[in-house]
N, C-alpha and C positions, 0 to 999 in steps of 0.2 A: 397270914392266910394259913387254913388247918392243911394238914400234910393230905395229899390226895391220893389214893393208891392207885394201880395199873391195874391191868388187864380187865379195864372194863367194858372192851370193845363186847362183850357177852351180854350189856343189856342197855348200853350207850350207843346209838344207832350214830353214824357218820353224820356229821354237820358242817359247811361250808359255813365264811361269814355271808353276811346278808347280801345278796346279790339286788343292785336297784334292778328294778323294773326295765324292761326294754325300751317304753316309750320314754322315758327319765332319761334313759341314756344315750339314749340317741341321739341328743341335740346337742351334746357338750362334750368335751374330752378330758372328764374326769375319772378317776380309774370307777370299775365296776362293781369292786367290791367293796365291802363296808371295814372296817377294825375290828378283829375279836374282842368281846371285853377279855378282861383279865378271868374271870369264873372260866367262861366259853371255852378258852385258851387252855386252860388246867384240865378241864372236861374234856375235851379233844383229843389233848395231849397224853390224860390217863388212860385212851384205850389203845394205848402201844401194847404189845405182848408181849417186849422185853425177849423177843427168841433169841436163841442161842446163836444163829446166826443169821446176824440181820441183815436181809438180801435188801434194804433199804438204804443201807452204807454201800455196799460191795458193788450195786448199780448205781450210785452217784458218783462221778467222774471225779471229784474231787473227794470222795470218802467221808464227809461229814459222817461226825459222830451222832447220829441222828437220835437212836434212841438213849443216849445219856441225856440230848438237850432237852427232850421229850420228857424223860422223869423230872429231868430238873424243873421242867417248866410247870408239870403236874403237880409237882412240890411248891410252888411259889418261888423258886429259889430263881429268879428271874435272871439278875445280874451274871450269875453264876454260869446259867445257859446262854445267854448272850458272851461269854467269856467263851464257855466252849465251841459253840458256832461260828463264830470271827476267829478262833487258833486254826479253821480249815480254808475258810472262805474268805475272800477281801472282800465281798460286797454279798451278804448274805439276804439283804433287805429288798436287793434285785434279783437277786436270784428266785426266792421266793415269790416274787410276782412273774416271772417271767420264763420260769423253765419250765421245760415241759413236763410236771409231776407225772402227767399218766403214764407217760413211756419211759420215767426213771423211778428214782424213790417209790411213789404212791403205787405206779402199774407193779411192783414186785415186790410189795407189803404182803409180806405172809399171813394177818387177817383178811386181805382183799382176794387173795386166792382161795382162802379159807371162805367167801362168801360171806363176812358180817362189812364187808365195806372198810377200802384205808381210812388211814390214820391221817387228815391232812394235814402234812407234812409242811405244805408250802404256805400255808395260810399261817401257820405257827412258826415256823420261819420267819418271816414279813412282819408279824405280831412281836417277835424278841427284840429283833432290833428296831423295829421303829420306835418301843417302848425306851431304847439303851439310848436313841438320841435324844426322847424327850425327856429322861430322866440324868440326861449329862454321863452316863456312863462311857459314851464312844469317847477314847482319850486322844490328844493331839500325836499327834507324829514327833516324838522325842529322841533322835538315837542319844544311847550311851555315849558313843564316843563317833567324834567327826570322821572319817577319812578322805582320803586325799585322791584316792581312784575317782575318775568320771565314766559314768557310761550314758551312753545317747541312747535313746527309747525312740523309736520312729512310727509313729501311729498309738493315738491315744484313745484308741475302743478298751475292749475289758483286757485284753489278753496283755497291751502294754502297759496300762496301768498297773493293773495286778501285777507283772514287773516292778515296775516303780514304784509300788509300796512298799516290796519286800526289800528292793536295793535302800530304798531310803532311812528305812527302819533301822538297815544294819550301818547307817551312816555314811553313804557312799553318794557323791553328789550324781546328779540324776537328772537330765536336761531330756524334756520329752518334746517331741518335734511333730508338728500335725498341720495337714493341709487345710483345715478348718478354721472356722474362727472360735469355736467351742469345742472344750475336748468332751470326750466320750464317745466318740466312733458312733456307730449304730445305735447304741443307749442314747445318744442324743436324738440325733437327726433322723433315725430311721424308724423307729421303733414307737408308734404314737403313746400321748401322754395318757391314753383309756385305759392300758397296759403297763406303762411305768411313767407316772407323771416326771417332770423334767426337774424340779426342785430336788429329789430324790437320787439324781446324777448329780446336781450340781454342786449339793453337800458334800459326796466325795472328790470331786473334783477340787475343793475349796479346801476340805481338809489336806488334800496331798500337798497344794500351795501352798497353804500355811506351814504345813511343813516340812519346807525346803526344797520340793519340786520346782524343775525351773520348766516354763511352760513357754514353746516359742512356736504361737498360733499361726495362721492363717502361711506358713511355711512349706512350701510343696518342695519336698528333694526331687534334685535334678532341675527345678526351676530357680527357686532360689538359692538356694543352696547347693553345692555338689555332694555327693556321696564318699566321696574321697575326701572331701573337709571335714566331714564328720567323722570320719575313723580317725582322722590326723588330731581331733580337738580331744577325743577319747578315748580310755583305755580298754572299753566294747563296744559293740550296736546292736541292739535287737532290732530286727525287723518285726513290728506289729501292724502292716498297714492295712491288714482286714483283703476282704475280695469284694471290689466295687463296679470291675466291668460285667455291664449285662449281658446275659446271654439275648440274643436279637431272634426278632420274628423273621420269618421268609414269607413268599408268597404275593402275586400281584396287587400291587396296592399301600403296602407296608411301610413305604416311605410317607404317607399322607399326614396331612396334619390334624393331628388329633388323638395321633398314636404317640404315646408317653412311656417314658421309666417308669417302672414302680419307684426307684432309688429318688428319682426326682420329683416325683408327687408326692411321694413323704415327706421328703425334705420341705420343700414347700409347706406344707402342710404345718408342720413342727416349726419353723419355722415363725410363722405369719401369726399362727392359733395360740401354739405354747409359749412362743418367745415374745410376739407384738413386734418381729422384726416387717423392715418393709421389704415386700415381695413382688416385684411388677409383674410376674408370670401367675402369681395367686389373684393379684389384685386385677388381672385384665381377663382371668378365668383358663388361661391356657391349662394351669395346673390347678384346677379348682372344678369339684366335680357337681356344683350348685347348679341346679335346675335341667340337670342332663341325664340322659340315658347312659348310665355306665357299663361296660363290659369288661370283664379283670380274666384276662389270661391267665391260667398258672396254679397248682394244688398246693403250693408249700405256708407258710408264715407267713411271708412276705405278702401274701395274696390276700391272707385273711383280713392282715391289716391294711390292705387297700382297699378292699370290699366295705369293711368296719369303718372308716377314715369318709371313702364316698359318703356313706349312709348321713353321719354327722353333719358332713359340708351340704347335708339338703340336695342329694341327687335326686332326679324324677325316678329314675329304677336305678337297680345294679343288679346286674348278673356276672357269675362265675363260672368261664368256662373250664373244664377239665378233663383230660382224656381219657383217664379212667374212670374207674367206680368210688364209693366214699369208703369203702373199705382198703382201697389203696391209696387212698390220699393222704399224701407226706404231713400235710401241716396238723397240727394239734386236733383231736376231733372235740376237745371242748372249746377251742375255737370256732371249729365248725357251725359246733352248738348256738354257740353266742350271735355267730353272723347270722342263721335262721331266726332267731328269734328277734333281731332286730331290720331284719325283713330282705335279707339277702335271699337272691336265688343261685340254686345251684343246679348247673346244666351238666351232668355228668355224661361220659363218654362222649363229649363233641370236642372239635380240636377247629380253629382257625383254619381254614383255605383261602380265603382273601379278603380284601376291601374295598367298598366301594365310596367312591366319594373325594374331596379333597378339599377343604375337610371332610374326613371319614363321617361316613353317614349310615355304615351298615357293614356287619360282620357276616362273611358265607360263612356259613358252619357247615363241616361235615361232621355226621354223626361215624362213632365207633363203637366195637366188640372187643373184648377180651379173646384173644387167641391164646396160643400155644407160650408156654413159659419162656422166657430166656434166661442168658446165660446167669444171672441173680437169682432165679426161681420166679421173677414175677410175668406175668403174664402179658404178652405185648400187645398195645392194642393196633387194632385192625379197622382200616377205612370200611363203611357199609357205604359200597357202591350206588349211586343213585337218591342217596337220602339228605341232600345238602340242601339249608333252607339258609336263610335270611335272617341276621337280628341284627335289630335297630340297633344303632350306636353314636353317639355324638364326641362319647370321651373313651379310650381304647389304651388301660393299662397293661402294660406288657409286665407279668409278675413270673419272668420265665427261669428265674436262679441267677446267680454270681458266679463271674469267672475270674482268675486272677490276671491284674496288667501282667506286660512285659516289665518286669524290675530292671531286667539286666539291661536292658535296650536303652528305657527309661530313665537309669543310673548311670548309664555307661561302667557298672558294674561286670566286665567282661567273667571274673572269675566266680560269677556267685551261681552254683549251680541248679537248673530247675527239673522238673520233671516232667514228662510228655503233657501233663494236664497245663503243666506254667507254674505251679506250685511251687514253693521252693525247698529243695532239699535239706533235711535237718534231721540230725541223729535224735532217734527217739529218748525222751525224758528230759533232754540237755538242750536241746534244740540246736546245737551247733552245727554251722554250716560248709562250705567247701573255703570259706574265706577265715583264717583264722583269725580269732577275737569279735569273731560276726556269727548272731545268735538268729534264729527267725522263731517265731511263735505263734499259736493261733489261726485263721481260717488261711493264711497266707502259707501255711503250711497242710493244712488238714483239706482244705476247699471249704464252700459255705457249712459253717457247723451252728454249733450252739455255742451261749456267751459262757455257761457253764466250763465248755471244754479249755474255751481260751483262757479262762480264770485259772485255770488248772495249768496250762500251757504255760502261762508266764509266769507264776506262782515256783514251777519245777524249772524253769531256765532261770528266772533270778537265782535260784540256789545254786544251780551249775555256774553261774556268773561268780556268783560271791567265792565259792572253791577256787577258780580259773585267779583271780586278783589274789585271795589269800597264797596261792602258790607261788605266784609270782612276786609276792611281797617277801613272804621266806624266802625265796632263792638270793632276792636283793640283800636280806639282812643277813646270808649265809655269806657272803662274798666279801 
């Protein structure tokens, strides 16, 4: 391919890969964006201004070398672009699909700020690594030398798998324990296929297993194996459980049948639709939106996953209640726009007050207005008295966010210190906890956050664990 000049943003507009029409995509769980063609990827990468202070890189949690791999892509040097992308990110093709680029790299792109439209960083990142898999550039994990030390990773989500990848490449013996039957955490069972097709996650799991990582699945710590047993069997332990405890609804009728947790709804859909598993709750309609009037409560990315999944399952109607306005919604604005295109209705400034029927037949909705800012600077929602109304519903999905489980109690780990929010207290950077040789990464430390932050934490923690193992080995050798 001929060498592509950079700085093309002046005469080449921003362009995303072709997006399937709302009518076409609303009936399946395939990803909604097509792949870039090579020429289009090079063209869009060539829009990068190669600025002296790359805000895209500084606002990426992994500090990916974005301008450099954009330049290599523009020049047709895709294998080099992949190597550079993979050097700082364990799962670039996953981040390219699900990162909220509008809030991170693309939202801080210099040419976006100047009014020319951001470089389509996420789409190019996805294209680079998908091409690498297709061309065979993604190499197996083959450590230069095997080590005798072993590390346990509890939790097979993005943080745990990122740590396992770094450690295994260094020759450490790694065992990953997870309560589910497939690795991947929320990437496997939480995020729908139309955002992240499951084969993308499974091939990374396969790469790790083929590379020597041992997976002990269907293994719940505290039930199938004790935390103390894991500590005794390994030289270090990394806690990467994520946060799975759903925030609950209050109010009269909140315990009625037909009111379900978002994680249960999404897991059932992913199992039944994307993996073909036998899921009785899905087959019976308990966790299936087909033919129902669906109301989703919440305004984050999980709520967006639920409303868009409901559309694809064939819901009669789908409405989303959120207590603030569109501007204050925590979920990706790109996801909100996609949901609206697909037929989701948003009821801004609304919140549930009570529920009628058992099974549920309606949500009593109270209308809100934004009042004075709270301690965080966000305007606090206030109830408008006398403005309640009934919203008919056959299925209500609670997407109010996630909280940490009580790990010290569940695992009998009294020495594991937690914050007042229940997250594990861990040293910044290393992830070291109050128990020597035990580390923690990702959402169980941060609270519910982004996949890219979990990857960052996992990689940093693995480096700290390697440093500890090397120090211990040197100490033994010196004796």
